[in-house]
C-alpha positions as a LaTeX table, in Angstrom:
\begin{tabular}{lrrr}
\hline
Residue & $x$ (\AA) & $y$ (\AA) & $z$ (\AA) \\
\hline
Unk1 & 50.19 & $-57.08$ & 9.70 \\
Unk2 & 48.93 & $-57.60$ & 13.25 \\
Unk3 & 47.30 & $-60.81$ & 14.44 \\
Unk4 & 44.09 & $-58.78$ & 14.98 \\
Unk5 & 44.16 & $-57.71$ & 11.31 \\
Unk6 & 44.77 & $-61.30$ & 10.20 \\
Unk7 & 41.91 & $-62.53$ & 12.40 \\
Unk8 & 39.48 & $-59.97$ & 11.00 \\
Unk9 & 40.50 & $-60.78$ & 7.41 \\
Unk10 & 39.84 & $-64.51$ & 7.88 \\
Unk11 & 43.53 & $-65.41$ & 7.66 \\
Unk12 & 45.29 & $-67.82$ & 9.99 \\
Unk13 & 46.40 & $-66.04$ & 13.16 \\
Unk14 & 48.01 & $-66.76$ & 16.54 \\
Unk15 & 45.13 & $-66.98$ & 18.99 \\
Unk16 & 47.25 & $-66.13$ & 22.04 \\
Unk17 & 48.80 & $-62.97$ & 20.62 \\
Unk18 & 49.12 & $-60.54$ & 23.57 \\
Unk19 & 46.96 & $-57.87$ & 21.86 \\
Unk20 & 44.17 & $-60.39$ & 21.24 \\
Unk21 & 44.39 & $-61.73$ & 24.79 \\
Unk22 & 44.09 & $-58.21$ & 26.18 \\
Unk23 & 41.05 & $-57.45$ & 24.00 \\
Unk24 & 39.38 & $-60.64$ & 25.24 \\
Unk25 & 40.15 & $-59.77$ & 28.87 \\
Unk26 & 38.78 & $-56.23$ & 28.47 \\
Unk27 & 35.53 & $-57.34$ & 26.83 \\
Unk28 & 35.03 & $-60.11$ & 29.39 \\
Unk29 & 35.49 & $-57.57$ & 32.20 \\
Unk30 & 32.68 & $-55.50$ & 30.63 \\
Unk31 & 30.55 & $-58.60$ & 30.08 \\
Unk32 & 31.03 & $-59.57$ & 33.74 \\
Unk33 & 29.88 & $-56.06$ & 34.73 \\
Unk34 & 26.88 & $-56.39$ & 32.42 \\
Unk35 & 25.95 & $-59.80$ & 33.85 \\
Unk36 & 26.17 & $-58.41$ & 37.40 \\
Unk37 & 23.70 & $-55.54$ & 36.77 \\
Unk38 & 20.19 & $-55.69$ & 38.11 \\
Unk39 & 17.37 & $-56.26$ & 35.63 \\
Unk40 & 16.09 & $-52.71$ & 36.07 \\
Unk41 & 19.45 & $-50.99$ & 35.48 \\
Unk42 & 18.61 & $-50.46$ & 31.82 \\
Unk43 & 20.57 & $-47.24$ & 31.31 \\
Unk44 & 23.78 & $-48.85$ & 32.58 \\
Unk45 & 23.04 & $-52.00$ & 30.52 \\
Unk46 & 22.73 & $-49.91$ & 27.34 \\
Unk47 & 25.94 & $-48.02$ & 28.13 \\
Unk48 & 27.87 & $-51.27$ & 28.59 \\
Unk49 & 26.45 & $-52.79$ & 25.42 \\
Unk50 & 27.76 & $-49.77$ & 23.53 \\
Unk51 & 31.20 & $-50.36$ & 25.09 \\
Unk52 & 31.14 & $-54.09$ & 24.29 \\
Unk53 & 29.95 & $-54.09$ & 20.66 \\
Unk54 & 31.13 & $-52.21$ & 17.57 \\
Unk55 & 27.61 & $-50.87$ & 16.96 \\
Unk56 & 24.30 & $-51.14$ & 18.79 \\
Unk57 & 21.03 & $-49.94$ & 17.30 \\
Unk58 & 17.99 & $-48.67$ & 19.17 \\
Unk59 & 15.86 & $-50.87$ & 21.42 \\
Unk60 & 18.36 & $-53.68$ & 21.99 \\
Unk61 & 17.77 & $-55.98$ & 24.94 \\
Unk62 & 20.07 & $-58.82$ & 25.97 \\
Unk63 & 19.22 & $-61.08$ & 28.87 \\
Unk64 & 21.94 & $-62.52$ & 31.05 \\
Unk65 & 24.19 & $-64.47$ & 31.07 \\
Unk66 & 26.18 & $-63.23$ & 28.15 \\
Unk67 & 29.54 & $-64.63$ & 26.96 \\
Unk68 & 31.56 & $-62.88$ & 24.23 \\
Unk69 & 35.03 & $-63.31$ & 22.73 \\
Unk70 & 35.76 & $-59.86$ & 21.25 \\
Unk71 & 32.65 & $-57.69$ & 20.81 \\
Unk72 & 34.48 & $-55.27$ & 18.54 \\
Unk73 & 33.63 & $-57.44$ & 15.51 \\
Unk74 & 29.87 & $-57.43$ & 16.13 \\
Unk75 & 27.14 & $-55.04$ & 15.06 \\
Unk76 & 23.58 & $-55.20$ & 16.31 \\
Unk77 & 20.67 & $-53.61$ & 14.47 \\
Unk78 & 17.65 & $-52.01$ & 16.10 \\
Unk79 & 14.84 & $-53.84$ & 17.88 \\
Unk80 & 16.97 & $-56.86$ & 18.78 \\
Unk81 & 16.07 & $-59.23$ & 21.60 \\
Unk82 & 18.56 & $-61.84$ & 22.78 \\
Unk83 & 17.37 & $-64.27$ & 25.43 \\
Unk84 & 19.27 & $-65.99$ & 28.27 \\
Unk85 & 22.76 & $-67.53$ & 27.99 \\
Unk86 & 23.92 & $-66.18$ & 24.65 \\
Unk87 & 27.44 & $-67.22$ & 23.50 \\
Unk88 & 29.19 & $-65.21$ & 20.79 \\
Unk89 & 32.61 & $-66.19$ & 19.42 \\
Unk90 & 33.12 & $-63.21$ & 17.15 \\
Unk91 & 36.65 & $-63.57$ & 15.77 \\
Unk92 & 35.26 & $-62.49$ & 12.40 \\
Unk93 & 32.50 & $-59.96$ & 11.74 \\
Unk94 & 29.06 & $-60.82$ & 13.09 \\
Unk95 & 26.15 & $-58.80$ & 11.77 \\
Unk96 & 22.77 & $-59.06$ & 13.46 \\
Unk97 & 20.06 & $-57.23$ & 11.55 \\
Unk98 & 16.98 & $-55.29$ & 12.66 \\
Unk99 & 13.99 & $-56.89$ & 14.39 \\
Unk100 & 15.93 & $-60.04$ & 15.27 \\
Unk101 & 14.83 & $-62.43$ & 18.03 \\
Unk102 & 17.39 & $-64.86$ & 19.43 \\
Unk103 & 16.16 & $-67.53$ & 21.83 \\
Unk104 & 17.85 & $-68.85$ & 24.98 \\
Unk105 & 21.03 & $-70.91$ & 24.85 \\
Unk106 & 21.92 & $-69.79$ & 21.29 \\
Unk107 & 25.56 & $-69.89$ & 20.21 \\
Unk108 & 27.10 & $-68.02$ & 17.26 \\
Unk109 & 30.58 & $-69.20$ & 16.24 \\
Unk110 & 32.91 & $-67.59$ & 13.74 \\
Unk111 & 36.05 & $-69.40$ & 14.92 \\
Unk112 & 37.73 & $-72.36$ & 13.29 \\
Unk113 & 40.58 & $-74.46$ & 14.65 \\
Unk114 & 42.84 & $-76.79$ & 12.65 \\
Unk115 & 41.98 & $-80.48$ & 12.49 \\
Unk116 & 45.67 & $-81.33$ & 12.63 \\
Unk117 & 46.56 & $-81.66$ & 16.33 \\
Unk118 & 50.10 & $-80.33$ & 15.88 \\
Unk119 & 48.88 & $-77.14$ & 14.20 \\
Unk120 & 46.04 & $-76.81$ & 16.72 \\
Unk121 & 48.62 & $-77.13$ & 19.50 \\
Unk122 & 50.36 & $-74.04$ & 18.10 \\
Unk123 & 47.17 & $-72.05$ & 18.87 \\
Unk124 & 46.45 & $-71.18$ & 15.29 \\
Unk125 & 42.92 & $-70.23$ & 14.24 \\
Unk126 & 40.94 & $-68.52$ & 11.52 \\
Unk127 & 37.41 & $-67.24$ & 11.29 \\
Unk128 & 34.50 & $-66.66$ & 8.90 \\
Unk129 & 31.70 & $-64.09$ & 9.33 \\
Unk130 & 28.16 & $-64.81$ & 10.48 \\
Unk131 & 25.23 & $-62.72$ & 9.29 \\
Unk132 & 21.64 & $-62.71$ & 10.52 \\
Unk133 & 19.36 & $-60.70$ & 8.24 \\
Unk134 & 16.42 & $-58.53$ & 9.25 \\
Unk135 & 13.35 & $-60.09$ & 10.91 \\
Unk136 & 15.19 & $-63.33$ & 11.71 \\
Unk137 & 14.14 & $-65.55$ & 14.60 \\
Unk138 & 16.68 & $-68.02$ & 15.97 \\
Unk139 & 14.80 & $-70.32$ & 18.36 \\
Unk140 & 16.30 & $-71.71$ & 21.55 \\
Unk141 & 19.31 & $-73.97$ & 21.65 \\
Unk142 & 20.58 & $-73.29$ & 18.14 \\
Unk143 & 24.21 & $-73.31$ & 17.10 \\
Unk144 & 25.24 & $-71.15$ & 14.15 \\
Unk145 & 28.59 & $-72.18$ & 12.64 \\
Unk146 & 31.27 & $-70.08$ & 10.90 \\
Unk147 & 30.48 & $-68.67$ & 7.48 \\
Unk148 & 26.69 & $-68.90$ & 7.84 \\
Unk149 & 24.39 & $-66.18$ & 6.54 \\
Unk150 & 20.68 & $-66.39$ & 7.35 \\
Unk151 & 18.38 & $-64.44$ & 5.04 \\
Unk152 & 15.73 & $-61.90$ & 5.98 \\
Unk153 & 12.43 & $-63.08$ & 7.46 \\
Unk154 & 13.75 & $-66.57$ & 8.21 \\
Unk155 & 13.01 & $-68.70$ & 11.27 \\
Unk156 & 15.46 & $-71.31$ & 12.52 \\
Unk157 & 13.77 & $-74.02$ & 14.61 \\
Unk158 & 14.83 & $-74.87$ & 18.15 \\
Unk159 & 17.90 & $-77.02$ & 18.59 \\
Unk160 & 19.13 & $-76.60$ & 15.04 \\
Unk161 & 22.78 & $-76.74$ & 14.04 \\
Unk162 & 23.21 & $-74.37$ & 11.11 \\
Unk163 & 26.19 & $-75.48$ & 9.05 \\
Unk164 & 25.56 & $-73.61$ & 5.79 \\
Unk165 & 23.75 & $-70.46$ & 4.55 \\
Unk166 & 19.95 & $-70.39$ & 4.80 \\
Unk167 & 17.96 & $-68.28$ & 2.31 \\
Unk168 & 15.42 & $-65.55$ & 3.07 \\
Unk169 & 11.74 & $-66.20$ & 3.76 \\
Unk170 & 11.94 & $-69.80$ & 4.98 \\
Unk171 & 11.60 & $-71.99$ & 8.05 \\
Unk172 & 14.61 & $-74.23$ & 8.55 \\
Unk173 & 15.45 & $-76.72$ & 11.29 \\
Unk174 & 17.40 & $-79.83$ & 12.19 \\
Unk175 & 20.95 & $-81.06$ & 12.48 \\
Unk176 & 22.21 & $-80.19$ & 10.01 \\
Unk177 & 19.66 & $-77.40$ & 9.54 \\
Unk178 & 17.63 & $-77.66$ & 6.32 \\
Unk179 & 14.82 & $-75.63$ & 4.80 \\
Unk180 & 11.47 & $-77.27$ & 5.59 \\
Unk181 & 9.05 & $-74.62$ & 4.36 \\
Unk182 & 8.87 & $-71.44$ & 2.33 \\
Unk183 & 7.16 & $-68.42$ & 3.88 \\
Unk184 & 6.35 & $-66.78$ & 0.52 \\
\hline
\end{tabular}
């Protein structure tokens, strides 16, 4: 089994495997091209997004600067808006639903590293998926950690650190992020 397969399955894998390094280089080249485009070059932006990500729905807009690990593990629904300085470490699947708003300076992490320094020094990692349901709003400055799923119609308040799943139809905020109000 390849290190890419292990990574996608959530198993421990060698982060600096040559195939994985090449995938990261290729996506970062495309991301650099995307970040260099003018604001009005929307057709070229859309073409590059379709090269970067596994799937891109209709009416997807991503402001710059964008930073991505792999791209090939991420799907974006339709009517998605991602604001400035988005960071995506997508070693595991990342699913972003339809009608999702993501504020500036948001970071989505799927990657884990060992706590043991000797194991970490061997460049071993593993990953867990992140899922954002439909009609989700992630306000500015949030960090979404590995294994988190955020339910439909949920809002995550600015500056939150989301360490565990958040249900549908709520407002949640804080560090760690907690539900503060039901929307239904």
